[in-house]
Phi, psi and omega in degrees: 000120185293329183297320181287335179296322180290332180289333182289344183269003181288124178257119186251137172229144185229150173245087180240183187300321179208171182294328180299313178295319180299318179297320180290320178294316179297318179295321178298312180296316179297319180295322178292320180289330182266354184285142175280341181278342178275125183284167186296323181296319178295318178297320179296318178296320178295322177297318177298318179296317180297316179297322183283313187266320184275312180277355176058044177261145178289164181297326177297318179291319177298316179298319180295316182291330183258006176058055176214173180281165180296322179295320178294320178297318179297320178295317180296318178297317179297318179296320179294320178297318178296317180298314180294324179298331177284341182260333182218108187292341179289343185271002181288135176228000000 
C-alpha cells in the first residue's frame, strides 16, 4: 500500500521531560503510523497532529499542506489527541 510507505518517513522529535518519555511517545506514534490495524483516517489525523504540535506549524499551514480547511485541520488535530489519549494515559492534558 503506497499510503503507508509515506508514513514511515515521518521523522519525529519531541520536547518532553526526559529522553525516556520522548522515546516512548515516538515509539507509540511510529507503531500507530506503521500498523495495518490503524485506518487511513486515523493516520491522517495523526499526521495533522504531528505537523501542528511537533513541527510547530499553525492550523492554517497544516490545512494548506493537507488540502483542507482550517476548521477541518483543527478537528483532525483534536481527533488525533483524543485517539492518542485512549492509547497512552500519560499523554492526557
